[in-house]
N, CA, C and O atoms as CSV, one atom per row, in Angstrom:
chain,resi,resn,atom,element,x,y,z
A,1,UNK,N,N,32.378,-43.474,2.656
A,1,UNK,CA,C,32.408,-43.295,4.433
A,1,UNK,C,C,33.633,-44.362,4.738
A,1,UNK,O,O,33.759,-45.393,4.077
A,2,UNK,N,N,34.389,-44.048,5.659
A,2,UNK,CA,C,35.713,-45.030,5.775
A,2,UNK,C,C,34.536,-46.248,6.755
A,2,UNK,O,O,33.329,-46.269,6.995
A,3,UNK,N,N,35.916,-47.275,7.135
A,3,UNK,CA,C,35.592,-48.249,7.660
A,3,UNK,C,C,35.248,-48.177,9.352
A,3,UNK,O,O,34.521,-48.932,9.998
A,4,UNK,N,N,35.999,-47.053,9.799
A,4,UNK,CA,C,35.561,-46.722,10.993
A,4,UNK,C,C,34.425,-46.044,11.257
A,4,UNK,O,O,33.814,-46.236,12.308
A,5,UNK,N,N,33.936,-45.007,10.153
A,5,UNK,CA,C,32.787,-44.376,10.295
A,5,UNK,C,C,31.537,-45.846,9.726
A,5,UNK,O,O,30.325,-45.629,9.737
A,6,UNK,N,N,31.836,-46.574,9.493
A,6,UNK,CA,C,30.736,-47.845,9.187
A,6,UNK,C,C,30.638,-48.464,10.549
A,6,UNK,O,O,29.581,-48.572,11.171
A,7,UNK,N,N,32.119,-48.967,11.076
A,7,UNK,CA,C,32.094,-49.338,12.397
A,7,UNK,C,C,30.908,-48.710,13.611
A,7,UNK,O,O,29.948,-49.235,14.176
A,8,UNK,N,N,31.446,-47.513,13.659
A,8,UNK,CA,C,30.791,-46.694,14.643
A,8,UNK,C,C,29.617,-46.429,14.668
A,8,UNK,O,O,29.116,-46.124,15.750
A,9,UNK,N,N,28.835,-46.465,13.504
A,9,UNK,CA,C,27.570,-46.311,13.073
A,9,UNK,C,C,26.730,-47.838,13.306
A,9,UNK,O,O,25.658,-47.967,13.897
A,10,UNK,N,N,27.473,-48.834,12.724
A,10,UNK,CA,C,27.018,-50.204,13.261
A,10,UNK,C,C,26.897,-50.434,14.480
A,10,UNK,O,O,25.856,-50.955,14.882
A,11,UNK,N,N,27.760,-50.157,15.219
A,11,UNK,CA,C,27.829,-50.354,16.661
A,11,UNK,C,C,26.677,-49.585,17.228
A,11,UNK,O,O,25.945,-50.215,17.991
A,12,UNK,N,N,26.399,-48.366,16.992
A,12,UNK,CA,C,25.058,-47.287,17.690
A,12,UNK,C,C,23.896,-48.036,17.248
A,12,UNK,O,O,23.087,-48.232,18.154
A,13,UNK,N,N,23.497,-48.639,15.804
A,13,UNK,CA,C,22.338,-49.357,15.703
A,13,UNK,C,C,22.197,-50.519,16.564
A,13,UNK,O,O,21.109,-50.862,17.028
A,14,UNK,N,N,23.530,-51.259,16.827
A,14,UNK,CA,C,23.301,-52.526,17.885
A,14,UNK,C,C,23.128,-52.308,19.132
A,14,UNK,O,O,22.627,-53.100,19.931
A,15,UNK,N,N,23.711,-50.752,19.457
A,15,UNK,CA,C,23.297,-50.875,20.620
A,15,UNK,C,C,24.734,-51.251,21.324
A,15,UNK,O,O,24.713,-51.477,22.534
A,16,UNK,N,N,25.800,-51.317,20.715
A,16,UNK,CA,C,26.996,-51.841,21.130
A,16,UNK,C,C,28.284,-50.220,21.716
A,16,UNK,O,O,28.636,-49.403,20.865
A,17,UNK,N,N,28.579,-50.146,22.654
A,17,UNK,CA,C,29.410,-49.001,22.920
A,17,UNK,C,C,30.656,-49.070,22.718
A,17,UNK,O,O,31.140,-50.067,23.253
A,18,UNK,N,N,31.511,-48.328,22.079
A,18,UNK,CA,C,32.896,-48.660,21.647
A,18,UNK,C,C,33.755,-48.049,22.710
A,18,UNK,O,O,33.512,-46.884,23.024
A,19,UNK,N,N,34.537,-48.565,23.185
A,19,UNK,CA,C,35.038,-48.137,24.333
A,19,UNK,C,C,36.911,-47.514,23.819
A,19,UNK,O,O,37.464,-46.579,24.398
A,20,UNK,N,N,37.448,-48.185,22.843
A,20,UNK,CA,C,38.514,-47.388,22.481
A,20,UNK,C,C,38.736,-48.194,21.002
A,20,UNK,O,O,37.910,-48.970,20.523
A,21,UNK,N,N,40.037,-47.834,20.390
A,21,UNK,CA,C,40.316,-48.579,19.085
A,21,UNK,C,C,41.793,-49.110,19.512
A,21,UNK,O,O,42.449,-48.588,20.413
A,22,UNK,N,N,42.185,-50.121,18.808
A,22,UNK,CA,C,43.085,-50.474,18.723
A,22,UNK,C,C,43.717,-51.570,17.413
A,22,UNK,O,O,43.638,-52.798,17.441
A,23,UNK,N,N,44.282,-50.816,16.415
A,23,UNK,CA,C,44.650,-51.365,15.160
A,23,UNK,C,C,43.566,-51.094,14.277
A,23,UNK,O,O,43.203,-51.915,13.435
A,24,UNK,N,N,43.105,-50.128,14.409
A,24,UNK,CA,C,41.644,-50.121,13.543
A,24,UNK,C,C,40.557,-50.874,13.638
A,24,UNK,O,O,39.694,-50.980,12.767
A,25,UNK,N,N,40.577,-51.487,14.843
A,25,UNK,CA,C,39.591,-51.797,15.306
A,25,UNK,C,C,38.673,-51.623,16.438
A,25,UNK,O,O,39.212,-51.622,17.545
A,26,UNK,N,N,37.396,-51.475,16.391
A,26,UNK,CA,C,36.922,-51.016,17.920
A,26,UNK,C,C,36.922,-51.842,18.917
A,26,UNK,O,O,36.282,-52.872,18.708
A,27,UNK,N,N,37.534,-51.723,20.162
A,27,UNK,CA,C,37.447,-52.343,21.441
A,27,UNK,C,C,36.309,-52.237,22.030
A,27,UNK,O,O,35.945,-51.067,21.916
A,28,UNK,N,N,35.521,-52.877,22.629
A,28,UNK,CA,C,34.171,-52.963,23.195
A,28,UNK,C,C,34.359,-53.818,24.684
A,28,UNK,O,O,35.288,-54.572,24.973
A,29,UNK,N,N,33.202,-53.460,25.508
A,29,UNK,CA,C,33.306,-54.697,26.413
A,29,UNK,C,C,32.162,-55.285,26.329
A,29,UNK,O,O,31.048,-54.765,26.381
A,30,UNK,N,N,32.597,-56.987,26.124
A,30,UNK,CA,C,31.770,-57.653,25.777
A,30,UNK,C,C,31.002,-58.577,27.094
A,30,UNK,O,O,29.914,-59.116,26.891
A,31,UNK,N,N,31.613,-58.668,28.265
A,31,UNK,CA,C,31.083,-59.153,29.517
A,31,UNK,C,C,31.446,-58.670,30.751
A,31,UNK,O,O,32.502,-58.038,30.767
A,32,UNK,N,N,30.932,-58.780,31.653
A,32,UNK,CA,C,31.813,-58.361,33.044
A,32,UNK,C,C,32.018,-59.781,33.925
A,32,UNK,O,O,31.123,-60.584,34.189
A,33,UNK,N,N,33.250,-59.864,34.260
A,33,UNK,CA,C,33.516,-61.224,34.994
A,33,UNK,C,C,33.602,-60.432,36.414
A,33,UNK,O,O,34.448,-59.600,36.742
A,34,UNK,N,N,32.691,-60.832,37.036
A,34,UNK,CA,C,32.713,-60.303,38.690
A,34,UNK,C,C,32.372,-58.973,38.804
A,34,UNK,O,O,31.186,-58.656,38.895
A,35,UNK,N,N,33.312,-58.100,38.811
A,35,UNK,CA,C,33.473,-56.679,38.692
A,35,UNK,C,C,34.225,-55.695,37.493
A,35,UNK,O,O,34.026,-54.542,37.110
A,36,UNK,N,N,35.329,-56.926,37.058
A,36,UNK,CA,C,36.060,-56.487,36.074
A,36,UNK,C,C,35.606,-56.342,34.585
A,36,UNK,O,O,35.612,-57.457,34.061
A,37,UNK,N,N,35.280,-55.523,33.863
A,37,UNK,CA,C,34.591,-55.742,32.191
A,37,UNK,C,C,36.335,-56.578,31.749
A,37,UNK,O,O,37.521,-56.606,32.078
A,38,UNK,N,N,35.228,-57.198,30.690
A,38,UNK,CA,C,36.452,-58.149,29.529
A,38,UNK,C,C,36.381,-57.393,28.032
A,38,UNK,O,O,35.401,-57.372,27.288
A,39,UNK,N,N,37.453,-56.890,27.842
A,39,UNK,CA,C,37.573,-55.921,26.764
A,39,UNK,C,C,38.478,-56.851,25.753
A,39,UNK,O,O,39.530,-57.459,25.953
A,40,UNK,N,N,37.334,-56.669,24.152
A,40,UNK,CA,C,37.383,-57.339,23.438
A,40,UNK,C,C,37.188,-56.809,22.025
A,40,UNK,O,O,36.233,-56.061,21.818
A,41,UNK,N,N,38.272,-57.236,20.726
A,41,UNK,CA,C,37.980,-56.513,19.776
A,41,UNK,C,C,36.643,-56.765,19.084
A,41,UNK,O,O,36.157,-57.888,19.218
A,42,UNK,N,N,35.886,-55.711,18.246
A,42,UNK,CA,C,34.864,-56.288,17.766
A,42,UNK,C,C,34.779,-55.520,16.415
A,42,UNK,O,O,34.539,-54.313,16.381
A,43,UNK,N,N,34.988,-56.282,15.295
A,43,UNK,CA,C,34.665,-55.806,13.916
A,43,UNK,C,C,34.273,-57.291,13.155
A,43,UNK,O,O,34.779,-58.401,12.987
A,44,UNK,N,N,33.012,-56.538,12.809
A,44,UNK,CA,C,32.103,-57.554,12.311
A,44,UNK,C,C,32.548,-57.200,10.472
A,44,UNK,O,O,31.909,-57.745,9.572
A,45,UNK,N,N,33.639,-56.287,10.201
A,45,UNK,CA,C,34.206,-56.353,8.967
A,45,UNK,C,C,35.014,-57.259,8.524
A,45,UNK,O,O,35.222,-57.394,7.318
A,46,UNK,N,N,35.801,-58.295,9.806
A,46,UNK,CA,C,36.769,-59.039,9.838
A,46,UNK,C,C,36.545,-60.256,10.056
A,46,UNK,O,O,37.144,-61.250,9.646
A,47,UNK,N,N,35.287,-60.115,10.997
A,47,UNK,CA,C,34.981,-61.431,11.726
A,47,UNK,C,C,33.708,-61.855,11.545
A,47,UNK,O,O,32.733,-61.150,11.802
A,48,UNK,N,N,33.634,-63.256,11.004
A,48,UNK,CA,C,32.404,-63.602,10.548
A,48,UNK,C,C,31.068,-63.695,11.646
A,48,UNK,O,O,29.917,-63.303,11.459
A,49,UNK,N,N,31.626,-64.321,12.784
A,49,UNK,CA,C,30.968,-64.103,14.126
A,49,UNK,C,C,30.511,-63.010,14.468
A,49,UNK,O,O,29.285,-62.936,14.553
A,50,UNK,N,N,31.190,-62.011,14.723
A,50,UNK,CA,C,30.699,-60.307,14.620
A,50,UNK,C,C,29.867,-60.115,13.872
A,50,UNK,O,O,28.940,-59.448,14.330
A,51,UNK,N,N,29.755,-60.499,12.605
A,51,UNK,CA,C,29.015,-60.020,11.538
A,51,UNK,C,C,27.711,-60.643,11.522
A,51,UNK,O,O,26.884,-60.052,10.828
A,52,UNK,N,N,27.339,-61.645,12.089
A,52,UNK,CA,C,26.495,-62.587,12.076
A,52,UNK,C,C,25.539,-61.716,13.219
A,52,UNK,O,O,24.510,-61.058,13.064
A,53,UNK,N,N,26.423,-62.045,14.518
A,53,UNK,CA,C,25.673,-61.561,15.668
A,53,UNK,C,C,24.998,-60.002,15.521
A,53,UNK,O,O,23.913,-59.644,15.981
A,54,UNK,N,N,26.116,-59.059,14.623
A,54,UNK,CA,C,24.996,-57.864,14.432
A,54,UNK,C,C,24.045,-58.057,13.589
A,54,UNK,O,O,23.018,-57.543,14.033
A,55,UNK,N,N,23.831,-58.700,12.274
A,55,UNK,CA,C,22.997,-59.172,11.536
A,55,UNK,C,C,21.748,-59.376,12.653
A,55,UNK,O,O,20.920,-58.494,12.881
A,56,UNK,N,N,21.759,-60.375,13.147
A,56,UNK,CA,C,20.953,-60.497,14.061
A,56,UNK,C,C,20.457,-59.578,15.257
A,56,UNK,O,O,19.319,-59.440,15.707
A,57,UNK,N,N,21.193,-59.218,15.488
A,57,UNK,CA,C,20.845,-57.723,16.502
A,57,UNK,C,C,20.041,-56.861,16.004
A,57,UNK,O,O,19.110,-56.522,16.734
A,58,UNK,N,N,20.143,-56.221,14.586
A,58,UNK,CA,C,19.690,-55.067,14.022
A,58,UNK,C,C,18.704,-55.932,13.118
A,58,UNK,O,O,18.266,-55.360,12.120
A,59,UNK,N,N,18.276,-57.337,13.369
A,59,UNK,CA,C,17.532,-58.138,12.276
A,59,UNK,C,C,17.600,-57.736,10.847
A,59,UNK,O,O,16.715,-57.143,10.230
A,60,UNK,N,N,18.627,-58.083,10.442
A,60,UNK,CA,C,18.624,-58.122,8.900
A,60,UNK,C,C,18.654,-59.252,8.437
A,60,UNK,O,O,19.311,-60.103,9.037
A,61,UNK,N,N,18.107,-59.514,7.504
A,61,UNK,CA,C,18.060,-60.904,6.767
A,61,UNK,C,C,19.173,-60.833,5.572
A,61,UNK,O,O,19.506,-59.911,4.828
A,62,UNK,N,N,19.621,-62.215,5.698
A,62,UNK,CA,C,20.799,-62.264,4.712
A,62,UNK,C,C,20.228,-62.777,3.084
A,62,UNK,O,O,19.271,-63.509,2.833
A,63,UNK,N,N,21.088,-62.175,2.221
A,63,UNK,CA,C,21.515,-63.015,0.961
A,63,UNK,C,C,22.295,-63.488,0.611
A,63,UNK,O,O,23.215,-62.675,0.523
A,64,UNK,N,N,22.670,-64.699,0.210
A,64,UNK,CA,C,24.146,-64.374,-0.086
A,64,UNK,C,C,25.252,-64.119,-0.926
A,64,UNK,O,O,24.996,-64.305,-2.116
A,65,UNK,N,N,26.333,-63.773,-0.691
A,65,UNK,CA,C,27.250,-62.946,-1.478
A,65,UNK,C,C,28.089,-63.529,-2.156
A,65,UNK,O,O,28.081,-64.573,-1.502
A,66,UNK,N,N,28.828,-63.716,-2.954
A,66,UNK,CA,C,29.985,-64.683,-3.521
A,66,UNK,C,C,31.130,-64.852,-2.667
A,66,UNK,O,O,31.831,-65.864,-2.653
A,67,UNK,N,N,31.276,-63.942,-2.034
A,67,UNK,CA,C,32.812,-63.858,-0.883
A,67,UNK,C,C,32.291,-63.987,0.738
A,67,UNK,O,O,31.098,-63.897,1.031
A,68,UNK,N,N,33.079,-64.150,1.474
A,68,UNK,CA,C,32.596,-63.877,3.070
A,68,UNK,C,C,32.677,-62.431,3.712
A,68,UNK,O,O,32.017,-61.833,4.561
A,69,UNK,N,N,34.194,-62.023,2.634
A,69,UNK,CA,C,34.191,-60.441,3.242
A,69,UNK,C,C,33.191,-59.741,2.685
A,69,UNK,O,O,32.680,-58.940,3.468
A,70,UNK,N,N,32.454,-59.778,0.949
A,70,UNK,CA,C,31.371,-58.854,0.737
A,70,UNK,C,C,30.467,-59.145,1.853
A,70,UNK,O,O,30.230,-58.147,2.533
A,71,UNK,N,N,29.926,-60.161,2.215
A,71,UNK,CA,C,28.786,-60.567,3.072
A,71,UNK,C,C,29.047,-59.572,4.279
A,71,UNK,O,O,28.228,-58.723,4.630
A,72,UNK,N,N,30.236,-59.766,4.849
A,72,UNK,CA,C,30.503,-58.740,5.677
A,72,UNK,C,C,30.406,-57.615,6.077
A,72,UNK,O,O,30.032,-57.200,7.175
A,73,UNK,N,N,30.872,-56.891,4.849
A,73,UNK,CA,C,30.723,-55.463,4.336
A,73,UNK,C,C,29.362,-55.267,4.120
A,73,UNK,O,O,29.026,-54.124,4.430
A,74,UNK,N,N,28.498,-55.930,3.721
A,74,UNK,CA,C,27.348,-55.773,3.414
A,74,UNK,C,C,26.290,-55.489,4.791
A,74,UNK,O,O,25.364,-54.688,4.919
A,75,UNK,N,N,26.851,-56.493,5.720
A,75,UNK,CA,C,26.239,-56.512,6.733
A,75,UNK,C,C,26.336,-54.872,7.861
A,75,UNK,O,O,25.504,-54.438,8.657
A,76,UNK,N,N,27.681,-54.331,7.471
A,76,UNK,CA,C,28.100,-53.396,8.310
A,76,UNK,C,C,27.282,-52.364,7.635
A,76,UNK,O,O,26.930,-51.291,8.124
A,77,UNK,N,N,27.009,-52.839,6.393
A,77,UNK,CA,C,26.571,-51.275,5.524
A,77,UNK,C,C,25.340,-50.880,6.189
A,77,UNK,O,O,25.061,-49.857,6.816
A,78,UNK,N,N,24.612,-52.006,5.888
A,78,UNK,CA,C,23.336,-51.744,6.197
A,78,UNK,C,C,23.020,-51.600,7.877
A,78,UNK,O,O,22.136,-50.847,8.287
A,79,UNK,N,N,23.790,-52.353,8.701
A,79,UNK,CA,C,23.564,-52.220,9.996
A,79,UNK,C,C,24.099,-50.145,10.468
A,79,UNK,O,O,23.776,-49.421,11.409
A,80,UNK,N,N,24.917,-49.940,9.347
A,80,UNK,CA,C,25.243,-48.268,9.370
A,80,UNK,C,C,24.333,-47.290,8.996
A,80,UNK,O,O,24.390,-46.129,9.402
A,81,UNK,N,N,23.484,-47.729,8.224
A,81,UNK,CA,C,22.276,-46.742,7.781
A,81,UNK,C,C,21.525,-47.109,8.920
A,81,UNK,O,O,21.060,-46.038,9.310
A,82,UNK,N,N,21.047,-48.209,9.855
A,82,UNK,CA,C,20.441,-47.899,10.766
A,82,UNK,C,C,20.761,-47.327,11.799
A,82,UNK,O,O,19.917,-46.974,12.623
A,83,UNK,N,N,22.247,-47.098,11.971
A,83,UNK,CA,C,22.912,-46.499,12.788
A,83,UNK,C,C,22.809,-44.886,12.693
A,83,UNK,O,O,22.860,-44.096,13.636
A,84,UNK,N,N,22.678,-44.645,11.546
A,84,UNK,CA,C,22.574,-43.134,10.667
A,84,UNK,C,C,21.282,-42.715,11.117
A,84,UNK,O,O,21.166,-41.541,11.470
A,85,UNK,N,N,20.274,-43.491,11.165
A,85,UNK,CA,C,18.688,-42.638,11.289
A,85,UNK,C,C,18.408,-43.054,13.306
A,85,UNK,O,O,17.423,-42.872,14.022
A,86,UNK,N,N,19.274,-43.425,13.494
A,86,UNK,CA,C,19.166,-43.897,15.163
A,86,UNK,C,C,19.365,-42.497,16.096
A,86,UNK,O,O,20.354,-41.790,15.903
A,87,UNK,N,N,18.614,-42.235,16.860
A,87,UNK,CA,C,18.874,-40.845,17.513
A,87,UNK,C,C,19.868,-41.117,18.810
A,87,UNK,O,O,20.237,-40.177,19.514
């Protein structure tokens, strides 16, 4: 499975709607300011904060891995499995 497929399924599991893609990272609406949306990159494969928020959103209990990169990938892979079975 490609990183893009992982991210799309993980976003689906977390109820996150991907608006577009920039530099191989999904862009999502994080919040609205007034009537204007604030678009930001969301990539739990590269961002610790996005990965941990994803884990909380899909109720994943973490067991430490040797490196941050592997921990982030484990979170996204687990969330992608939830997304695969989510209607």
